[in-house]
C-alpha atoms as a printed R data frame, in Angstrom:
   type eleno elety resid chain resno      x       y      z
1  ATOM     1    CA   MET     A     1  4.742  22.247 13.485
2  ATOM     2    CA   HIS     A     2  3.511  18.790 14.120
3  ATOM     3    CA   GLU     A     3  5.370  15.681 15.124
4  ATOM     4    CA   PRO     A     4  5.919  12.935 12.532
5  ATOM     5    CA   VAL     A     5  3.906   9.765 12.879
6  ATOM     6    CA   CYS     A     6  6.049   6.954 14.408
7  ATOM     7    CA   VAL     A     7  5.317   3.519 12.912
8  ATOM     8    CA   GLU     A     8  7.106   0.626 14.554
9  ATOM     9    CA   ILE     A     9  6.896  -2.751 12.799
10 ATOM    10    CA   CYS     A    10  7.660  -5.982 14.690
11 ATOM    11    CA   VAL     A    11 10.282  -7.999 12.924
12 ATOM    12    CA   GLY     A    12 10.674 -10.668 15.627
13 ATOM    13    CA   SER     A    13 10.653 -14.353 14.681
14 ATOM    14    CA   SER     A    14  6.850 -14.827 14.844
15 ATOM    15    CA   CYS     A    15  6.030 -11.638 12.926
16 ATOM    16    CA   HIS     A    16  8.796 -12.291 10.439
17 ATOM    17    CA   LEU     A    17  7.191 -15.636  9.594
18 ATOM    18    CA   LYS     A    18  3.824 -13.885  9.176
19 ATOM    19    CA   GLY     A    19  4.985 -11.353  6.644
20 ATOM    20    CA   SER     A    20  6.696  -8.449  8.412
21 ATOM    21    CA   ALA     A    21  9.332  -8.152  5.700
22 ATOM    22    CA   GLU     A    22  6.739  -7.685  3.032
23 ATOM    23    CA   ILE     A    23  4.893  -5.163  5.204
24 ATOM    24    CA   VAL     A    24  8.113  -3.210  5.782
25 ATOM    25    CA   GLU     A    25  8.705  -3.134  2.018
26 ATOM    26    CA   LYS     A    26  5.152  -1.921  1.318
27 ATOM    27    CA   LEU     A    27  5.401   0.836  3.969
28 ATOM    28    CA   GLN     A    28  8.873   1.957  2.703
29 ATOM    29    CA   LYS     A    29  7.497   2.146 -0.849
30 ATOM    30    CA   TYR     A    30  4.408   4.039  0.237
31 ATOM    31    CA   VAL     A    31  6.462   6.624  2.182
32 ATOM    32    CA   ALA     A    32  8.931   7.103 -0.734
33 ATOM    33    CA   ASP     A    33  6.290   7.216 -3.453
34 ATOM    34    CA   ASN     A    34  4.299   9.832 -1.556
35 ATOM    35    CA   HIS     A    35  7.330  11.830 -0.350
36 ATOM    36    CA   LEU     A    36  6.335  11.388  3.332
37 ATOM    37    CA   GLU     A    37  9.844  10.975  4.745
38 ATOM    38    CA   ASP     A    38  9.328  13.999  6.953
39 ATOM    39    CA   GLU     A    39  5.838  12.919  8.027
40 ATOM    40    CA   ILE     A    40  6.233   9.188  8.865
41 ATOM    41    CA   ILE     A    41  9.136   7.572 10.677
42 ATOM    42    CA   LEU     A    42  9.384   3.835 10.091
43 ATOM    43    CA   MET     A    43 11.218   1.722 12.650
44 ATOM    44    CA   GLY     A    44 11.763  -1.995 13.153
45 ATOM    45    CA   SER     A    45 11.361  -3.663 16.516
46 ATOM    46    CA   PHE     A    46 12.082  -7.059 17.895
47 ATOM    47    CA   CYS     A    47  9.280  -8.877 19.653
48 ATOM    48    CA   THR     A    48  6.698  -6.530 21.131
49 ATOM    49    CA   GLY     A    49  5.184  -9.273 23.273
50 ATOM    50    CA   ARG     A    50  1.877  -9.151 21.469
51 ATOM    51    CA   CYS     A    51  2.207 -12.184 19.267
52 ATOM    52    CA   ASN     A    52 -0.999 -13.236 17.538
53 ATOM    53    CA   ARG     A    53 -2.061 -16.316 15.634
54 ATOM    54    CA   GLU     A    54 -2.409 -14.234 12.486
55 ATOM    55    CA   GLY     A    55 -0.358 -11.366 11.202
56 ATOM    56    CA   VAL     A    56  2.152  -8.793 12.425
57 ATOM    57    CA   THR     A    57  2.097  -6.278 15.245
58 ATOM    58    CA   ILE     A    58  2.532  -2.603 14.308
59 ATOM    59    CA   ILE     A    59  2.680   0.232 16.809
60 ATOM    60    CA   VAL     A    60  1.573   3.668 15.623
61 ATOM    61    CA   ASN     A    61  2.400   6.461 18.007
62 ATOM    62    CA   GLU     A    62  2.517   4.035 20.889
63 ATOM    63    CA   LYS     A    63 -0.841   2.371 20.041
64 ATOM    64    CA   ALA     A    64 -0.479  -1.358 19.145
65 ATOM    65    CA   PHE     A    65 -2.338  -3.097 16.343
66 ATOM    66    CA   THR     A    66 -2.123  -6.832 15.951
67 ATOM    67    CA   GLY     A    67 -3.031  -9.331 13.264
68 ATOM    68    CA   LEU     A    68 -1.882  -7.208 10.274
69 ATOM    69    CA   THR     A    69 -1.094  -9.126  7.077
70 ATOM    70    CA   PRO     A    70  0.422  -7.919  3.837
71 ATOM    71    CA   GLY     A    71 -3.031  -8.051  2.316
72 ATOM    72    CA   LYS     A    72 -4.486  -5.736  4.983
73 ATOM    73    CA   ILE     A    73 -1.717  -3.191  5.067
74 ATOM    74    CA   ASP     A    74 -3.025  -0.830  2.375
75 ATOM    75    CA   GLU     A    75 -6.247  -0.216  4.287
76 ATOM    76    CA   PHE     A    76 -4.268   0.074  7.512
77 ATOM    77    CA   ILE     A    77 -2.075   2.784  6.052
78 ATOM    78    CA   GLU     A    78 -5.104   4.883  5.125
79 ATOM    79    CA   THR     A    79 -7.089   4.394  8.323
80 ATOM    80    CA   GLU     A    80 -4.427   4.340 11.037
81 ATOM    81    CA   ILE     A    81 -1.342   6.105  9.616
82 ATOM    82    CA   MET     A    82 -2.474   8.663  7.064
83 ATOM    83    CA   SER     A    83 -5.289   9.806  9.356
84 ATOM    84    CA   LYS     A    84 -2.568  11.074 11.699
85 ATOM    85    CA   VAL     A    85 -0.260  12.694  9.160
86 ATOM    86    CA   GLY     A    86 -0.339  16.417  9.340
87 ATOM    87    CA   LYS     A    87 -2.569  16.691 12.433
88 ATOM    88    CA   GLU     A    88 -1.559  18.734 15.426
89 ATOM    89    CA   GLY     A    89 -1.004  16.842 18.716
90 ATOM    90    CA   VAL     A    90 -0.410  13.496 16.985
């Protein structure tokens, strides 16, 4: 059995202003539409201390990604989240 992928979205002030609420909604919809509730754990976080001029910070299994915007999130889901779903030793 593998561990679920942990996805932590910053919802602090700076990230909120840069679209974190929309990103959270997109991630929640993706997980629900694809029945991935047991594979992906979504969590909110206040400031991660990685503020960037553009976009939101998301941490996937303790690895931080900065500068994510609602327009970039679909590609991010495929490359950084789904690539870890179902793999041993995630």
